[in-house]
C-alpha positions, 0 to 999 in steps of 0.5 A: 811832179806829175806831168812836169815835163824834163827835156833830155840833152844826151848824145849817147842814145842808149843812156837817153833810152834809160833816162826817158824810161825810168822818167815816164815810169815815174810820171814825167814827160820826157822830150829828147835832145841828141845835140847842143843845137835841138836843145837849145830849139826845143828849150824855145819851143817846148819849155820844159820843167826842167832840163837833163843836160850832157856836158859833152855834145856835139854842135853846141857844147852842154855848157853853151845851152845852159848859158844859152837857157839862163840868158832866157830862163831860170829853168832848171838844169842838172848837169850830166858829166864824166868828168868829177874834179871839183872845179868843173862841179863849182864852175857848173853850178856858177855859171847857172846849172842847179845840180850836176851828177857824175857818170856812170850814175844810177837812173833811180839817182838821177830821177831823185835828183829831179824830183829835188830839184823840182821841189826847190825850184819850187818852194819861191817867196811868196808875192810879199816877198816872205819866205818862211818856215814854220814860226820863223819868217825872213822878208826880203823886201824889208831886211827882217826875220822874225819869229812867231813867240807861244802868244803870237806876237812877233819878234824880229832877230837882231841879224848882222847885213851877213848873219840876214844874206845866209839866211834868206839864202839858205832858206830860198832853196831848202834842201841844197847844199851850198859849198861856203865858196859858194855861200861868199860870192853870193852873201859878202861878194866884196869881202875879203875874208876866207870861206872859212868865217862863213863858219863863224856867221853860221854860228852865231846865226844858229844862236840867235835862231835858237835863243827863240825855239828855231833848232836845227834847221841850219846843217852842216855839210859834211866836205862841202858847207850848209844847207837849211832843212 
């Protein structure tokens, strides 16, 4: 992650300075903005690899800055706020944030989150549309998942559309914990089923993967949902 560029958008000068020091110590290049308008300008000019974005900002709010960034690019954004309620967290993620940190925070935790989000952002599909994990290949173009067996033969998995969509979504951003609602919205947007229906699909998907020796990759995150490991 050496010399990855992080734009810190924070109107509290002391908090911004602390983050600046910790990020630089960990090898990041840092640029700071203390209001939303300046943040939008710096994002366009400096083109950071990640944005740490406070919600409460003068001139332009953090959510409006996020919307502006998302219209122009897919730069990873971590929202920072003093509001810890669930609707605000899910709202930030819904509108394009990659992660969410609640104040007061540990600067070391923030740096760790920055590393984690950058790792996820760099794990993109190959040009052929294929996502891979060990012997598992998910072809997003052909909408087909397969496992390479002990003799090197490719065995196609018999997945339902919902199971395939869940697998591709989780594998595309490993380490990210998805809520059931996020998975429903992303993988089954027109379904009238309850979010708990995701549990059934994950159970069936695990079973099919385990039949081919792919064990322990779909993890349950307590009180949240699921992630791929």
